N, CA, C and O atoms as a printed pandas DataFrame, in Angstrom:
     atom_number atom_name residue_name chain_id  residue_number  x_coord  y_coord  z_coord
0              1         N          MET        A               1  -14.355   30.620  -52.591
1              2        CA          MET        A               1  -15.654   29.978  -52.583
2              3         C          MET        A               1  -15.713   28.994  -53.746
3              4         O          MET        A               1  -15.222   29.285  -54.837
4              5         N          HIS        A               2  -16.301   27.855  -53.515
5              6        CA          HIS        A               2  -16.398   26.813  -54.531
6              7         C          HIS        A               2  -17.767   26.844  -55.204
7              8         O          HIS        A               2  -18.729   27.389  -54.663
8              9         N          GLN        A               3  -17.835   26.256  -56.380
9             10        CA          GLN        A               3  -19.080   26.157  -57.121
10            11         C          GLN        A               3  -20.022   25.163  -56.436
11            12         O          GLN        A               3  -19.570   24.263  -55.728
12            13         N          VAL        A               4  -21.320   25.326  -56.648
13            14        CA          VAL        A               4  -22.291   24.352  -56.160
14            15         C          VAL        A               4  -21.976   23.014  -56.816
15            16         O          VAL        A               4  -21.656   22.973  -58.004
16            17         N          ASN        A               5  -22.060   21.940  -56.077
17            18        CA          ASN        A               5  -21.769   20.566  -56.508
18            19         C          ASN        A               5  -20.281   20.265  -56.623
19            20         O          ASN        A               5  -19.914   19.220  -57.161
20            21         N          SER        A               6  -19.412   21.148  -56.133
21            22        CA          SER        A               6  -17.983   20.832  -56.086
22            23         C          SER        A               6  -17.756   19.790  -55.008
23            24         O          SER        A               6  -18.418   19.798  -53.970
24            25         N          LEU        A               7  -16.817   18.896  -55.260
25            26        CA          LEU        A               7  -16.450   17.885  -54.281
26            27         C          LEU        A               7  -15.242   18.400  -53.515
27            28         O          LEU        A               7  -14.199   18.669  -54.110
28            29         N          VAL        A               8  -15.374   18.538  -52.199
29            30        CA          VAL        A               8  -14.294   19.093  -51.394
30            31         C          VAL        A               8  -13.934   18.164  -50.245
31            32         O          VAL        A               8  -14.768   17.405  -49.751
32            33         N          PHE        A               9  -12.678   18.239  -49.830
33            34        CA          PHE        A               9  -12.217   17.569  -48.627
34            35         C          PHE        A               9  -12.236   18.640  -47.560
35            36         O          PHE        A               9  -11.464   19.597  -47.621
36            37         N          ALA        A              10  -13.121   18.486  -46.571
37            38        CA          ALA        A              10  -13.312   19.529  -45.571
38            39         C          ALA        A              10  -13.662   18.921  -44.225
39            40         O          ALA        A              10  -13.915   17.722  -44.104
40            41         N          ARG        A              11  -13.669   19.774  -43.229
41            42        CA          ARG        A              11  -14.054   19.391  -41.880
42            43         C          ARG        A              11  -15.355   20.114  -41.552
43            44         O          ARG        A              11  -15.493   21.303  -41.839
44            45         N          VAL        A              12  -16.309   19.404  -40.955
45            46        CA          VAL        A              12  -17.563   20.033  -40.533
46            47         C          VAL        A              12  -17.280   20.768  -39.237
47            48         O          VAL        A              12  -16.959   20.149  -38.223
48            49         N          SER        A              13  -17.400   22.092  -39.267
49            50        CA          SER        A              13  -17.101   22.887  -38.078
50            51         C          SER        A              13  -18.354   23.230  -37.284
51            52         O          SER        A              13  -18.273   23.530  -36.092
52            53         N          LEU        A              14  -19.525   23.187  -37.946
53            54        CA          LEU        A              14  -20.778   23.494  -37.266
54            55         C          LEU        A              14  -21.898   22.713  -37.935
55            56         O          LEU        A              14  -22.057   22.759  -39.155
56            57         N          ALA        A              15  -22.665   22.003  -37.135
57            58        CA          ALA        A              15  -23.819   21.264  -37.667
58            59         C          ALA        A              15  -24.957   21.393  -36.673
59            60         O          ALA        A              15  -24.806   21.089  -35.490
60            61         N          HIS        A              16  -26.085   21.842  -37.162
61            62        CA          HIS        A              16  -27.270   22.023  -36.332
62            63         C          HIS        A              16  -28.477   21.684  -37.178
63            64         O          HIS        A              16  -28.506   22.004  -38.366
64            65         N          LYS        A              17  -29.471   21.046  -36.593
65            66        CA          LYS        A              17  -30.615   20.582  -37.380
66            67         C          LYS        A              17  -31.404   21.706  -38.056
67            68         O          LYS        A              17  -32.094   21.459  -39.044
68            69         N          ASP        A              18  -31.313   22.927  -37.545
69            70        CA          ASP        A              18  -32.076   24.043  -38.112
70            71         C          ASP        A              18  -31.244   24.948  -39.016
71            72         O          ASP        A              18  -31.735   25.980  -39.472
72            73         N          MET        A              19  -29.999   24.576  -39.281
73            74        CA          MET        A              19  -29.110   25.420  -40.087
74            75         C          MET        A              19  -28.346   24.574  -41.087
75            76         O          MET        A              19  -28.217   23.361  -40.923
76            77         N          GLU        A              20  -27.841   25.223  -42.123
77            78        CA          GLU        A              20  -26.950   24.561  -43.067
78            79         C          GLU        A              20  -25.631   24.257  -42.352
79            80         O          GLU        A              20  -25.182   25.060  -41.534
80            81         N          PRO        A              21  -25.004   23.114  -42.645
81            82        CA          PRO        A              21  -23.713   22.839  -42.000
82            83         C          PRO        A              21  -22.637   23.812  -42.478
83            84         O          PRO        A              21  -22.697   24.319  -43.598
84            85         N          GLU        A              22  -21.666   24.063  -41.627
85            86        CA          GLU        A              22  -20.545   24.946  -41.962
86            87         C          GLU        A              22  -19.300   24.088  -42.115
87            88         O          GLU        A              22  -18.983   23.274  -41.247
88            89         N          LEU        A              23  -18.598   24.276  -43.225
89            90        CA          LEU        A              23  -17.393   23.503  -43.510
90            91         C          LEU        A              23  -16.159   24.385  -43.452
91            92         O          LEU        A              23  -16.223   25.582  -43.732
92            93         N          GLU        A              24  -15.033   23.782  -43.087
93            94        CA          GLU        A              24  -13.743   24.468  -43.125
94            95         C          GLU        A              24  -12.818   23.677  -44.028
95            96         O          GLU        A              24  -12.702   22.460  -43.881
96            97         N          CYS        A              25  -12.164   24.342  -44.951
97            98        CA          CYS        A              25  -11.235   23.687  -45.876
98            99         C          CYS        A              25   -9.792   23.968  -45.474
99           100         O          CYS        A              25   -8.942   24.237  -46.323
100          101         N          PHE        A              26   -9.525   23.902  -44.169
101          102        CA          PHE        A              26   -8.164   24.068  -43.674
102          103         C          PHE        A              26   -8.045   23.352  -42.337
103          104         O          PHE        A              26   -9.049   23.056  -41.689
104          105         N          ASP        A              27   -6.823   23.079  -41.933
105          106        CA          ASP        A              27   -6.556   22.436  -40.651
106          107         C          ASP        A              27   -6.797   23.461  -39.548
107          108         O          ASP        A              27   -6.214   24.545  -39.578
108          109         N          ALA        A              28   -7.640   23.139  -38.585
109          110        CA          ALA        A              28   -8.004   24.086  -37.526
110          111         C          ALA        A              28   -6.819   24.467  -36.643
111          112         O          ALA        A              28   -6.790   25.569  -36.096
112          113         N          GLN        A              29   -5.842   23.572  -36.496
113          114        CA          GLN        A              29   -4.693   23.871  -35.639
114          115         C          GLN        A              29   -3.649   24.732  -36.337
115          116         O          GLN        A              29   -3.141   25.690  -35.754
116          117         N          THR        A              30   -3.328   24.395  -37.582
117          118        CA          THR        A              30   -2.271   25.120  -38.286
118          119         C          THR        A              30   -2.799   26.281  -39.120
119          120         O          THR        A              30   -2.042   27.166  -39.517
120          121         N          ARG        A              31   -4.112   26.270  -39.383
121          122        CA          ARG        A              31   -4.774   27.293  -40.217
122          123         C          ARG        A              31   -4.250   27.288  -41.657
123          124         O          ARG        A              31   -4.309   28.308  -42.343
124          125         N          LYS        A              32   -3.735   26.135  -42.113
125          126        CA          LYS        A              32   -3.241   25.979  -43.486
126          127         C          LYS        A              32   -4.074   24.938  -44.205
127          128         O          LYS        A              32   -4.697   24.090  -43.566
128          129         N          ALA        A              33   -4.092   24.993  -45.532
129          130        CA          ALA        A              33   -4.904   24.079  -46.341
130          131         C          ALA        A              33   -4.479   22.620  -46.143
131          132         O          ALA        A              33   -5.335   21.764  -45.921
132          133         N          GLU        A              34   -3.207   22.326  -46.215
133          134        CA          GLU        A              34   -2.658   20.994  -45.976
134          135         C          GLU        A              34   -3.507   19.853  -46.533
135          136         O          GLU        A              34   -3.830   18.908  -45.814
136          137         N          GLY        A              35   -3.863   19.942  -47.798
137          138        CA          GLY        A              35   -4.614   18.862  -48.439
138          139         C          GLY        A              35   -6.116   19.074  -48.473
139          140         O          GLY        A              35   -6.822   18.392  -49.215
140          141         N          PHE        A              36   -6.611   20.011  -47.677
141          142        CA          PHE        A              36   -8.039   20.313  -47.706
142          143         C          PHE        A              36   -8.352   21.132  -48.948
143          144         O          PHE        A              36   -7.452   21.729  -49.539
144          145         N          GLY        A              37   -9.606   21.166  -49.348
145          146        CA          GLY        A              37  -10.034   21.983  -50.474
146          147         C          GLY        A              37  -10.713   21.152  -51.547
147          148         O          GLY        A              37  -11.090   20.003  -51.317
148          149         N          GLU        A              38  -10.862   21.745  -52.715
149          150        CA          GLU        A              38  -11.556   21.079  -53.812
150          151         C          GLU        A              38  -10.753   19.888  -54.326
151          152         O          GLU        A              38   -9.540   19.973  -54.520
152          153         N          LEU        A              39  -11.452   18.781  -54.543
153          154        CA          LEU        A              39  -10.830   17.576  -55.084
154          155         C          LEU        A              39  -10.966   17.605  -56.601
155          156         O          LEU        A              39  -12.063   17.793  -57.126
156          157         N          LYS        A              40   -9.881   17.424  -57.288
157          158        CA          LYS        A              40   -9.880   17.443  -58.764
158          159         C          LYS        A              40   -9.577   16.039  -59.261
159          160         O          LYS        A              40   -8.677   15.375  -58.748
160          161         N          GLY        A              41  -10.325   15.589  -60.257
161          162        CA          GLY        A              41  -10.127   14.253  -60.796
162          163         C          GLY        A              41  -10.672   13.207  -59.849
163          164         O          GLY        A              41  -11.308   13.541  -58.849
164          165         N          GLY        A              42  -10.430   11.948  -60.154
165          166        CA          GLY        A              42  -10.895   10.873  -59.291
166          167         C          GLY        A              42  -12.386   10.633  -59.438
167          168         O          GLY        A              42  -12.990   10.995  -60.448
168          169         N          PHE        A              43  -12.971   10.020  -58.422
169          170        CA          PHE        A              43  -14.390    9.715  -58.470
170          171         C          PHE        A              43  -14.961    9.677  -57.061
171          172         O          PHE        A              43  -14.222    9.585  -56.081
172          173         N          LEU        A              44  -16.275    9.749  -56.971
173          174        CA          LEU        A              44  -16.993    9.739  -55.710
174          175         C          LEU        A              44  -17.701    8.402  -55.555
175          176         O          LEU        A              44  -18.353    7.931  -56.487
176          177         N          VAL        A              45  -17.577    7.795  -54.396
177          178        CA          VAL        A              45  -18.258    6.540  -54.099
178          179         C          VAL        A              45  -19.209    6.789  -52.941
179          180         O          VAL        A              45  -18.794    7.247  -51.876
180          181         N          ARG        A              46  -20.468    6.489  -53.147
181          182        CA          ARG        A              46  -21.445    6.642  -52.070
182          183         C          ARG        A              46  -21.466    5.365  -51.238
183          184         O          ARG        A              46  -21.548    4.260  -51.775
184          185         N          CYS        A              47  -21.391    5.530  -49.932
185          186        CA          CYS        A              47  -21.443    4.378  -49.031
186          187         C          CYS        A              47  -21.961    4.847  -47.673
187          188         O          CYS        A              47  -22.094    6.046  -47.426
188          189         N          SER        A              48  -22.246    3.903  -46.816
189          190        CA          SER        A              48  -22.748    4.233  -45.482
190          191         C          SER        A              48  -21.624    4.802  -44.616
191          192         O          SER        A              48  -20.443    4.634  -44.921
192          193         N          LEU        A              49  -22.004    5.472  -43.541
193          194        CA          LEU        A              49  -21.023    6.000  -42.607
194          195         C          LEU        A              49  -20.227    4.854  -41.984
195          196         O          LEU        A              49  -19.021    4.975  -41.771
196          197         N          LYS        A              50  -20.902    3.750  -41.696
197          198        CA          LYS        A              50  -20.230    2.590  -41.114
198          199         C          LYS        A              50  -19.135    2.072  -42.054
199          200         O          LYS        A              50  -18.025    1.774  -41.615
200          201         N          MET        A              51  -19.452    1.968  -43.332
201          202        CA          MET        A              51  -18.476    1.488  -44.309
202          203         C          MET        A              51  -17.307    2.459  -44.433
203          204         O          MET        A              51  -16.159    2.025  -44.526
204          205         N          SER        A              52  -17.574    3.753  -44.437
205          206        CA          SER        A              52  -16.481    4.727  -44.556
206          207         C          SER        A              52  -15.570    4.668  -43.332
207          208         O          SER        A              52  -14.355    4.821  -43.459
208          209         N          ARG        A              53  -16.144    4.448  -42.149
209          210        CA          ARG        A              53  -15.319    4.315  -40.946
210          211         C          ARG        A              53  -14.451    3.068  -41.020
211          212         O          ARG        A              53  -13.288    3.095  -40.618
212          213         N          LYS        A              54  -15.012    1.970  -41.535
213          214        CA          LYS        A              54  -14.223    0.749  -41.697
214          215         C          LYS        A              54  -13.050    0.983  -42.636
215          216         O          LYS        A              54  -11.947    0.496  -42.386
216          217         N          CYS        A              55  -13.278    1.722  -43.708
217          218        CA          CYS        A              55  -12.208    2.025  -44.664
218          219         C          CYS        A              55  -11.118    2.862  -44.009
219          220         O          CYS        A              55   -9.933    2.594  -44.207
220          221         N          VAL        A              56  -11.499    3.863  -43.239
221          222        CA          VAL        A              56  -10.526    4.719  -42.562
222          223         C          VAL        A              56   -9.722    3.905  -41.564
223          224         O          VAL        A              56   -8.500    4.038  -41.501
224          225         N          ILE        A              57  -10.386    3.068  -40.786
225          226        CA          ILE        A              57   -9.698    2.234  -39.801
226          227         C          ILE        A              57   -8.732    1.283  -40.496
227          228         O          ILE        A              57   -7.591    1.121  -40.062
228          229         N          SER        A              58   -9.187    0.660  -41.570
229          230        CA          SER        A              58   -8.340   -0.259  -42.318
230          231         C          SER        A              58   -7.119    0.466  -42.881
231          232         O          SER        A              58   -6.005   -0.050  -42.798
232          233         N          PHE        A              59   -7.314    1.648  -43.449
233          234        CA          PHE        A              59   -6.220    2.423  -44.024
234          235         C          PHE        A              59   -5.235    2.850  -42.945
235          236         O          PHE        A              59   -4.025    2.730  -43.140
236          237         N          THR        A              60   -5.725    3.345  -41.812
237          238        CA          THR        A              60   -4.817    3.828  -40.773
238          239         C          THR        A              60   -4.058    2.685  -40.123
239          240         O          THR        A              60   -2.918    2.870  -39.700
240          241         N          ASN        A              61   -4.665    1.509  -40.035
241          242        CA          ASN        A              61   -3.947    0.358  -39.479
242          243         C          ASN        A              61   -2.817   -0.074  -40.404
243          244         O          ASN        A              61   -1.748   -0.466  -39.935
244          245         N          CYS        A              62   -3.041   -0.007  -41.711
245          246        CA          CYS        A              62   -2.008   -0.406  -42.679
246          247         C          CYS        A              62   -0.866    0.600  -42.738
247          248         O          CYS        A              62    0.288    0.219  -42.932
248          249         N          SER        A              63   -1.177    1.873  -42.574
249          250        CA          SER        A              63   -0.142    2.900  -42.722
250          251         C          SER        A              63    0.582    3.198  -41.422
251          252         O          SER        A              63    1.544    3.966  -41.413
252          253         N          GLY        A              64    0.131    2.597  -40.312
253          254        CA          GLY        A              64    0.796    2.823  -39.031
254          255         C          GLY        A              64    0.394    4.108  -38.356
255          256         O          GLY        A              64    1.018    4.501  -37.371
256          257         N          SER        A              65   -0.641    4.785  -38.858
257          258        CA          SER        A              65   -1.114    6.025  -38.255
258          259         C          SER        A              65   -2.032    5.718  -37.093
259          260         O          SER        A              65   -2.229    4.558  -36.732
260          261         N          ARG        A              66   -2.593    6.762  -36.509
261          262        CA          ARG        A              66   -3.490    6.574  -35.376
262          263         C          ARG        A              66   -4.786    5.894  -35.789
263          264         O          ARG        A              66   -5.207    5.990  -36.941
264          265         N          ARG        A              67   -5.404    5.220  -34.859
265          266        CA          ARG        A              67   -6.668    4.511  -35.106
266          267         C          ARG        A              67   -7.823    5.459  -34.844
267          268         O          ARG        A              67   -7.823    6.176  -33.843
268          269         N          VAL        A              68   -8.807    5.470  -35.732
269          270        CA          VAL        A              68  -10.000    6.304  -35.599
270          271         C          VAL        A              68  -11.100    5.445  -35.007
271          272         O          VAL        A              68  -11.345    4.337  -35.483
272          273         N          SER        A              69  -11.769    5.944  -33.972
273          274        CA          SER        A              69  -12.862    5.154  -33.375
274          275         C          SER        A              69  -14.184    5.861  -33.498
275          276         O          SER        A              69  -15.206    5.341  -33.050
């Protein structure tokens, strides 16, 4: 369990308007952490969802990975 206000890389596994969202800090297919979990160091940048999607698309196009839509 992480401390309140910890910055984590996670996947939203459950989201409902009447409940707190549920996060998973592991890959759902392999059941291993594989990079998920608490982020140490670095910094947080607040931006819109649209901007974050543009960044992901730009990054995946440059690295030759799959495109996120």
